[in-house]
N, C-alpha and C positions, 0 to 999 in steps of 0.2 A: 541942672548943672549938674556936669562932669568935673569932678576935680582928681585928676590920673594920675596924681602925681603926690610923693613924700605920706605921711600917715594925718592926711587931714581931717580924718572922720575920728581923732579919738576924739573925746571931751570929758573933762572935769565935773564933776560935782564938788560946789564949795559951800560951804555953812549957809542954810538958807534954803538949800534943796536946788540951789539955780546951778543949771548944767551950760557950763562957757567951752567953748570950743567952734571954731571955724562954718564946720556943718550944722551943729544946732542956732548958730546967729542967721545962717540962712534960709532955714526953717522959720525960724522966728520973723524973720522979714518976708514971710509967703512963697519963699522959692518951693516950688509943688512934691520934686522928689530931686535928693543928692545922690548922688553915687560918689563914693569917694572912700578909701582903702584908712586901715584904723592901724597897719603897721607899714613900715618898710618895704617897696617891692623893687626887687630889679627890674631896671629900664627896659628889657629884654621881652620880661614878661608883661609888664605895662603897658607897652606897644600890642602886643600880641591879645592880651586881654579887649584890648580898648577899640583895635580893629575890629574885633569879633563882636563886642557891645552893638558897636557902631552897625553892622552889615545887618546883626539882626532887627534893631531897630528901624532900621531900611524897610526893611520886613513886614514889618507893622507890627512886631514885638513888643507887649509892655517892658518898662524898665527894668521891672525885676527878672522878668523871663529872660532878657535878653541879655541881661548881665551873669546870669545862672549857667546859660549856655555858652555865655565866653567864657568863663570859668573853668568852664569843664577839664580837668588832668594838669589843672595848672595848680599846684599846690602852695607856691607862694602868695597867689594874689587874695590878698584878703579883705579884698573892694566888698562894699556893702551899701545898699540900697536903702536911703531913709526917705521918709514923708510917703507919698501919697503913688509909690511905683508900682 
């Protein structure tokens, strides 16, 4: 799953060591891989990175490798690959 907007990759640890956040919830529900950002990203950067990411996925790259390639040279791209990417 790709969450290309906002900072949905952020999680909060609550008392009892529970991790709360949308990405954590998706992983808990069984989503094998989540690509999301941990800080706000400008729209033009998100569009550039997501275009590159999907191009690399179409070429057969694994999610983490595709994301790394797509983020090269994009200083403000704080996308992370969570799960089995």
